[in-house]
N, C-alpha and C positions, 0 to 999 in steps of 0.2 A: 504495498498499500505505500503511494507515494505522495498523495493530497490528504488532509485532514481537514474537516469541519467540525465543531465543537457547539453545539447548543446547550445553551444555558438561559436559565431564568426564574423567576419567583414560580412557587406552585401553582398549579392550575391557569397559567398564563396562554397555555396552548401549544406548547413545544411538540408535544408527541400529535398533536392533530397535525399540525403544520407539516410535520416531519412523515408523517402517513402518506398525507395528499401528495407533496410535492416531491418526495423521495422515493415513495414505494406505490404510488399510483393509485392509492384507495380513494373512494367516493366521498366528497365534500359533502354532499346533503347527508349521507347516513352518517358519517362521524359529526356532524353537526346536531343531528336527531338522538344520536344515542353517546351519553358521556363515557371516555374513554376511564378505566382505572388508572391509580395514579402511577407514574414508573418509580420503580425502585432500583438504587443503586444507577448503573448505566446500562442504556440498550444501544448498541451498534448495527450498524450494516455498512456493505460495501456497495457503491453504485460502480456498475462495468462500463465505465467512461475510459476515454483515451486522455491520461492515465487514469487508474482507479481512484476512487473518492471515498474515503472513511468518514462515515458520519457516526458521530457520538453524543447522543443525546442523554443531558443528565439530569436525573431526577431532583426538581426543585425543593421536596423537602428535605433534601441532605445538602444544601448549598453550604452549609457550615463546614461539612466535610471537603468539598470542593475547592472552597476558599482560604480555610483555614488548617489544615493538615498536609501530610507530605501527599494526600491523594491529587493535590492540586496540579501533580505532575502532569496529569490527564491533558493539561492545556500545552504540554509542548510540544513544538513544531507544528501546531495550529496553524494552517494559512488563514481560515477563517474562524473567529468565533461570532457565534451567531446569538445575540442576545434576545430574546423573547420577553416582553413584559406588557401585562395587561393594561391599557390606556387607562381605565378608570381609576388605576392607581393615583395616590396624590403624587405630586410633581416632585416632593421632597422622597418619596419610597423610587420613584423613577432614577432620580439623579443620584441616588445614594447607591442603587444597586449597579447603575453604569459605573460609576466611581470605582467600585468594587473590582468591576472586570477590568477597568484601564489599569488598576494598580498591578492585578494578576498579569495583566498583558505585560506591561512596562518592565516587571522583574523577571518573568519566565521566558516569555516570547516575543522580544520587542518587535519582530517584523510581521507578526499577524495583524491582519486587517478584523476590525472590529465591526459588525453589522448589527444594529439596533432596530428590532422589529416592534414598533409600539403597536400592539394588536387588538383587533376586536373594535377598529374605529366607528362600526357600525351602530357601536353602544353609546356613542355621543353626538352631539350638536356641531356643526360645522364652526359653530363662534367659540365654541370650547376647545376643539382642534386649534384653530388659528392660535388661542391663548396660551396652549400647551408647546406649541412649537417655538413661539417667540420666546418662552422662559428656558427651554432648552438649547435654543440657540446660542442665546446670551450664555449661558452656563458653561456649555462645551466649545465657544469659539476657538479657544487656542489649544486645543486637544488633535492630535495626530493622529492620520490613521484610523479615522471612527466615521461612520455613515450612517444616519438616522433613517429610518422610512416607516412610513404609516401602511398599516395593512387590515386586511380582512378577508375571511374564506367566502362572506356573505357575495350573491351574485352579482350585484354592481361593482364590486371589487375584484372579484375573482383575477379578471385577466390581469390587472396591474401587478396584483400580489402576486401573481405567476410570472411576469417580467422581473420582480426582484429577486426570486429563487433562480431564475435564468442568469442574471447579473451575477450573483452570488457563485453561481457552478462557474461561468465564465472567468470570474477572479481568479478562482480555486486553480482553475485549468491551465492559467497561462503559467508557463514555467519561469518567463521572467518576461519583461517587456524590453524588446532590443530597438535599438537604434534604426537597426535595418528596416524593421517593420515603420518607423517613426510613430516617436510618441509625444503628444502634445506636451505632456506634464514633464517629462524628462528634457526635452529641449529647452523647456520655460527654467527649468531649474538649472541647466547648463549656464543660460545666459546670466540667472543670479548669480551661480557660482563665481563665473570670469568677472563680473562686475565686482564682488568683493575681493578677489585677489587685485583686481586692477587698481582698486583703491588703497587696498593694504601694503600693496607691492608685494609683500610675502604673507603666506596662511599657512597655519598647520590645518591638519585634516579633523583633528579634534575640534578646533575653533569652528573650522567650516560646517562641521556636522551640528553643533550648537545653533550657529547661527542661521543655518537654513532650515532647520527643523524638517530635515527628510530623514529615511531610514539609514542606517549604515550600509545596506545592499544596495541601495539606489545612490548613494556617495560613492560608492568604491565603483560603480559600473562607469558614471561618470567621469571619474579621476580617471580610470583606466582607458576610457576611450581618447579623452583629450590628451595622455600622455601618447596614446599609440600615434595619434594622428600630428602631436608635434605642438601641440597648443600651450601645453604646460609643462614643466619640469621639476624634479625633486631634487633636493640640497640638503644634505647632512649638515645640522649645527649643533655640535654637540650631542647630545643624546633623542632630538627631535627632527624627524623630518619635514622639511618644509616646501611649500609649493609656490612656484611663481610663473609669471606667464614667460614664454618664450617670445623671442622678437616676432615670428610669426603668428602666434596669438593674440600679440598685443596688436600688431597690425590689423589683424582679421578683425578684432575686437571693436578697434575705431572706426573702421569702416561703417560697422553697425550703427555705432556711437554717434557719427558726423552725420546721418543719414535718417535716423528716428530718434524719437524721444523715448529715452529709456525708461522715464517715470510711467509712459503709457503702455511700455511692453510689459514692465514689470507687474503693473496692475492686473495682470492677467492671472495672476499667481493662484495655485490650486487652493480651494479653500479647505480650512480646516475640518470643517464640520458641513456635511451636505445633507440635507434634510429635504426629503420626496415625499408630498401627499398624493394620493391618487386622486387622478381628476377623469369626469366623467365626460367631459369635453371632447367631441374627436378632432384631432389633426390632421388638417387637409394631408395628402400624398407630397405635395410642393407648396412652399409658400411665398418664395421670392429669392431673389440674388441680388448681388453685389459684381458690378465692372470695374476694376482697378487696373491702373497701369502698372508697369514693372516696378515701379517706387513705391506702391500701395496707396495712391491717391485714387480716392472712389470718384469715379466718373458717373457712376450712375446709380441709383438703389430702384430696385422695380419690388413691387408686394403685390399678393395675389390681390389683397385689397388693402386701405392705408390703414398703418398702425399694426398689422400681422406679426409683424417680424420683433418689435419691440414686445408685442404682447406674450407671446410665447417664449421668448430669450428672457424676460424678467419673470414669468410667470411665478407668481407664490399662492395661485389659487385662491382669489380673493384677498390677500391679506394688504389691502393699500395702505396700512398706515407702514409696513415693511417697504413696500414699494416706493413711497414718495421720499423716502430716507435715503433712498440709494441712487448714485450718479451713474449714468451708463448713454455712454454715446456710439450709436451702431458705426458711427463713420468710422470707428477705429480699429473695426473688425479687420477690413482690408488691409489697413497699414500695418497691423500686427502679422496677419497672414503674411503679407511681403517681406516683412523685418525676418521672421524665422524662416521664410524662403532664401532669402540671401544668406542669414548665418548659417543655415544647413548644409549649403552648398560650399562654405568656408571650413567647414569642421567635417568636411566629406561625407554627409549623409546624404542619402540618395534625393533626387530632386521631389519636392512638395507635390506638383501636378499629378491629380488621381487621388490622393491621399482622403481621410476620412477623421473629421473629428467628430468623437461622441459628444452629446450633451443628454442630460435628463429631458428634455421637452423634444428638441432639436438634434438632427444631424446635418454636419455640415460638408458638404462635397467641394474640395478645391479642384477646378479644373483649368487646363492652360490652355491657350489658344494665341500663339505667336507672341507678340509683346502685352497682350491681357490677359488677367487673370479673373475667374468666374467664382464667385463663393456661392454655392447654391445649397439653400436651405430646403430641408424636407424633414417629414414624419421619420422618428428615429426606427420604424418598423419597414419603411421601403426598400424593395427589394429593386435597386438602382440597374442591376447588371443587363437584363432584358429590354430595357427602356435607354440605355446609355446613349447608344447609337442615334435615336429621336434627338436627345439633348446635345449631342455634338452636332449632328446635322444643321440643328437651329442655329446654335452659336457661329459654326463655321461661316453660313450663310450670312448671318446677320452681320460680323464683322466685314466680312466681304462688302455686301451691300452699302453700307453705309462707313467706310473705310474713311472718307473724307471728312466727315461730319466727326469723328473721333480723333482724327490727327489734329484737326482744328482745336478741338476743346484742349487737348494735352497742349498744344503749343501756345495757345493764348491764355490757358487758364480758364476759361468761361465756357460753362458748360449747358447755358441754355439754350444753344442750338440742338443740344440731343434729348432735351427733357422729353419731345413730343414721344419719343421713342420708350419711353415707359409704358405708355399705354399699350404699345403692340407687346410688349415684354409680358405685361399683367395678362392680356388674352392670349398670349402663347401658352403661359402658366395654368391657366383656366382650361384650356384645350388639352395640355398635357397631364392634368389631372383626370378629366372625364375619360382620356385614353386608357390610363393607368388601370381605373377603376374596374374599367370595362374589360380590360386583359384579364385581372384577378377574378371577376365575376364569373368570365369564361372558363375560369383555372385553367388557362393556358400555361400560367407560370404562377408561384407562391410566393407570397412574402411573409414578414415574422408576423404580422397581423392576423395573416390569414390561418397562419400556422396555431397561434395561439387561440383563435376560434375553433378551429379543429379540436384541439386541447380539452376545451370548454365542452365542446359538444359532445365528445366523447364521456366526459365526467357526467354529462345528463342522460346521457346512453346508460353509462354504468347503473344509474341510480334507478332506471326502468327495466333493468333486466333482473328477472326473478332470481333468487338464491339456488335453484335448483339447476340452473346454467352455471355450473360452477366452472365449467372449461371455458365458457364465453367471458368470464368474469376475470379470469387469469390473463388470455387474451388481450383483453382490453385495458388491463393494467400494463402487459409488457409492452403493448401499442404507445400507451402514454408517455412510460420511461422513453422508449425509442425515438419518439417523437421531441420528448425534450432534449436528447442527445443531438438529434438532427437540427433541431433549432440553434443550440450552442455553436455548432459549427457551421450553421448556414446552407446547409446540404438540402437545396431547394428540390433537388431530384428524389432524394429520400424521402422527404415532405410530400411529394406528389404520390410517390408509392403507398406510404402509410395513408395517405388520403384514401386512395382507393382500397385498400384493405381495411379500412373505417367503414367505407361506404358499403362494400360486401358484406362484413359483419352485420351492418345495421339491417341490411336486406334481410337478412336470413331470419332475423329476430322480429321484424314487424309486419 
């Protein structure tokens, strides 16, 4: 067993129910109808994924044993510590339990990621949910490697909670975040590291680790890459190894500083605590795009309808009191992407064109067309592979037809002559969304949203099958587990095959 998830939480929080639904393929409706016996000691299972993942469900009645005795060793080498807490608990109880887990993590397994599920949100009002979120966000703001999610297995929240478990498995299965695959977070931390060394002239690894507030594993990965590419160098001063910029590194870093505001770049650093609340609102497949020149200057912003990008990029599910206190400039996005692209080239990371930045609410596809970069915003569940040729064809023709207008805009710095093109772009986005939805409906190909709907449909089907059909029930559980695996690796051909199997099973029953 090479990966490990430990599930911990107060008694009665719903840990075992979540485990059985999302890791063992049990039916959610049935588990909600019949109360489970409390877990004693620990229950474990192995998910046959690639690589295998061990799940350890710890009894809530025995938390003193897990936190205060030698048996806390159960947390060693956990990739994920999944904390499940009943949302109706007092805020003091919630924070106290989270802090205990953080303390265990920091002392025993500092590289573990903590996911907190504040569970059973169907039991409270939206206003109560907002207040809890604000208090927890303020209390955990400076804590590293922790993510707080709000969950429920009731029908209106089921798909979102499934998404959370898929994300947890994805994080668990990633061996490491490589530069070759391009990672937004690590590249941003690389810029911060070089800025610190540049300011201080020389820095120790210990000092960098404390000031960057990232894991030792990530710090070593960044340093090793920068040493290998000749950007920084080690030197020994007495008993300590000191890092400094090489001439090559200093020259490359200065190129970025001279062209871009480092304050703007570094303002996009990773949040210490990310809190997501399930939303019932449907996000369109494609929402809008930016067109920028090679220096990151935003030439045009096109939206499906006015304000949609800011709405979903800043979305806090109605928490206006938080939104109004935030500063967010959409025009910084193309500048930031362009800065990262230039910087990635300087430190020998492959070109950004075609890479994806994943967010809570949106996915950003970075597409390169000659001297222009397009940042396309879409629903995170969109399968862009089978429709990308349509997108490429539009922009290739678009830039060819309007070549003179864009060249004039870049040269003069006045974009008034291309503003009328935004309406053309919005109309194209609308047509693209209709085309995408029609393709999905016709089952020509699948995306992650349709895959999750299949899972939900299987869960409902499982509920309807009489207990005498035990073989079919086992097949359904196996189908659901296989479907989760296919979603994790975005194997849409396998999803299509499993969808056909599910349809065949249902036709035999109904």
